[in-house]
C-alpha positions in Angstrom: 0.0 0.0 0.0 1.5 3.3 -1.1 0.8 6.7 0.3 2.0 10.0 -0.7 1.3 13.7 -0.5 0.6 16.4 -3.2 1.2 20.1 -3.1 -1.3 21.7 -5.5 -1.3 25.3 -6.8 -4.4 27.4 -7.1 -6.7 26.7 -10.0 -6.7 29.2 -12.9 -9.9 31.3 -13.1 -10.2 34.0 -15.7 -11.6 36.4 -13.1 -8.5 35.9 -10.9 -6.8 39.2 -11.8 -5.3 40.1 -8.5 -1.5 39.8 -8.5 -1.7 37.6 -5.4 -2.9 34.7 -7.4 -0.2 34.6 -10.0 2.5 35.5 -7.4 1.3 32.5 -5.2 1.4 30.2 -8.3 4.9 31.3 -9.3 6.2 31.0 -5.7 4.8 27.6 -5.2 6.2 26.4 -8.5 9.6 27.8 -7.7 9.7 26.3 -4.2 8.7 22.9 -5.4 11.2 22.8 -8.3 13.5 19.9 -7.6 11.9 18.9 -4.3 9.4 16.3 -5.5 9.8 12.6 -5.0 7.7 9.4 -5.1 6.2 10.5 -1.8 5.8 14.3 -2.4 4.3 15.4 -5.7 3.7 18.8 -7.2 0.6 19.4 -9.3 0.6 22.7 -11.2 -3.2 23.1 -11.2 -2.9 26.6 -12.5 -1.3 25.4 -15.7 -3.5 22.3 -15.9 -6.8 24.3 -15.7 -5.5 27.1 -17.9 -6.6 25.2 -21.0 -9.9 23.8 -19.7 -12.8 25.2 -21.7 -14.5 26.3 -18.6 -14.5 29.2 -16.1 -14.9 29.2 -12.4 -17.9 29.3 -10.2 -17.6 32.4 -7.9 -13.8 32.0 -7.8 -13.9 28.2 -7.2 -13.3 25.3 -9.6 -16.2 24.0 -11.6 -17.3 20.4 -11.0 -15.7 19.5 -14.3 -12.4 21.0 -13.2 -12.5 19.3 -9.8 -13.2 15.9 -11.4 -10.2 16.4 -13.7 -8.0 17.2 -10.7 -9.2 14.1 -8.8 -8.4 12.0 -11.9 -4.8 13.3 -11.7 -4.5 12.9 -7.9 -6.0 9.4 -7.7 -4.1 8.3 -10.8 -0.9 9.2 -9.1 -1.8 7.8 -5.6 -3.6 4.6 -6.2 -2.2 1.3 -7.4 -3.2 0.5 -10.9 -4.9 -2.9 -11.5 -4.9 -3.5 -14.4 -1.8 -1.4 -15.1 -3.2 -0.2 -18.5 -5.4 2.9 -18.7 -9.0 2.6 -20.0 -9.1 2.3 -23.7 -10.5 5.3 -25.5 -9.5 8.7 -26.6 -12.6 10.7 -25.9 -13.6 11.8 -22.4 -17.0 13.3 -21.7 -18.1 15.0 -18.5 -21.8 14.2 -17.8 -24.0 16.0 -15.3 -26.6 18.8 -15.1 -24.1 21.2 -13.6 -20.6 20.1 -14.7 -19.6 23.4 -16.1 -19.6 26.9 -14.8 -22.0 28.0 -17.5 -24.5 25.2 -16.6 -24.3 26.3 -13.0 -24.8 30.0 -13.7 -27.8 29.2 -15.9 -29.4 27.0 -13.3 -32.5 28.5 -11.6 -31.9 26.3 -8.6 -28.4 27.8 -8.1 -29.8 31.3 -8.4 -32.0 30.6 -5.3 -29.7 31.7 -2.5 -32.2 30.6 0.1 -31.0 27.1 -0.5 -27.3 27.9 -1.0 -24.8 30.2 0.7 -22.5 30.0 -2.2 -23.0 29.2 -5.9 -20.2 26.6 -5.9 -22.1 24.6 -3.2 -25.0 24.3 -5.7 -22.6 23.3 -8.5 -21.2 20.5 -6.4 -24.5 19.3 -5.0 -25.1 17.0 -8.0 -22.2 14.8 -9.0 -20.5 15.2 -12.4 -19.1 12.0 -13.9 -16.3 11.4 -16.3 -17.1 8.8 -19.0 -14.3 7.4 -21.2 -15.6 6.3 -24.6 -13.9 3.3 -26.1 -12.3 3.7 -29.5 
């Protein structure tokens, strides 16, 4: 049984324009450079989410982005049986509020009597990742 730890940077959100966010990202990346090992991993979430076709939900990752991060984390931490990845080249995120746009357009999420924050509503219904076979 293997265990390890990961240091993860902030996720990239287009609305994150304060210099603090990019300064934190660069500092974490610089500090972690050359210090990773089998037991301590560095995940540059800023760069990983930079290219996702999604924005954030009130400054937080969308369900799609969170699911993508968990795939990377669990893929690195868990033993692989079988050792081959799932066949297929197309990944699809399925759910009624997987993306930030779906969350922002949801009437339920606009009802703040049920939710303190919009990202809570976004995460209330699971988003799934489906790999389509070739």
